[in-house]
C-alpha positions in Angstrom: 0.0 0.0 0.0 1.2 3.5 -0.7 1.4 6.3 1.9 -1.6 8.0 0.3 -3.7 4.9 0.6 -2.8 4.5 4.3 -3.6 8.1 5.0 -7.0 7.8 3.3 -7.7 4.7 5.3 -6.7 6.5 8.5 -9.1 9.4 7.6 -11.9 7.0 6.8 -11.5 5.2 10.2 -11.5 8.6 12.0 -14.6 9.7 10.0 -16.4 6.5 10.9 -15.4 6.9 14.6 -16.5 10.5 14.9 -19.6 9.9 12.9 -20.6 7.1 15.2 -19.9 9.2 18.3 -21.9 12.1 16.8 -24.9 9.8 16.2 -24.7 8.2 19.6 -24.4 11.5 21.6 -26.2 13.7 19.1 -23.9 16.7 19.6 -23.5 17.6 15.9 -26.4 19.1 14.0 -26.4 18.8 10.2 -25.3 22.4 9.8 -22.0 21.6 11.5 -21.1 18.5 9.5 -18.7 20.4 7.2 -16.9 21.8 10.2 -16.7 18.3 11.7 -15.2 16.9 8.4 -12.6 19.6 8.4 -11.6 18.9 12.0 -11.4 15.2 11.2 -9.1 15.9 8.2 -6.8 18.1 10.3 -6.7 15.5 13.1 -6.0 12.7 10.7 -3.3 14.7 9.0 -1.6 15.4 12.3 -1.9 11.7 13.3 -0.3 10.6 10.0 2.5 13.2 10.4 3.1 12.0 14.0 3.3 8.4 13.0 5.9 9.2 10.3 3.8 8.4 7.2 4.5 11.8 5.8 7.5 14.1 6.6 5.7 17.4 5.8 2.8 18.3 8.1 1.2 20.6 5.5 1.1 17.9 2.8 -0.2 15.4 5.3 -3.1 17.7 6.4 -4.0 18.6 2.8 -4.1 15.0 1.8 -6.3 14.1 4.7 -8.6 17.1 4.2 -9.3 16.0 0.6 -9.9 12.5 1.9 -12.5 13.6 4.4 
């Protein structure tokens, strides 16, 4: 698997996790879903950068933002 595939997989898992939590606790309304997706992309990008999948944090965040 390539780095981009792993980063997209990480973003997908985080999106599923946050989506499930949002449904369970009902803290996110439909008007705030784009903001939630941006936050998921940023968190996934930072996570991928911290794990060493990508050396550049900006590239990592941009790839995960487009994935989410």
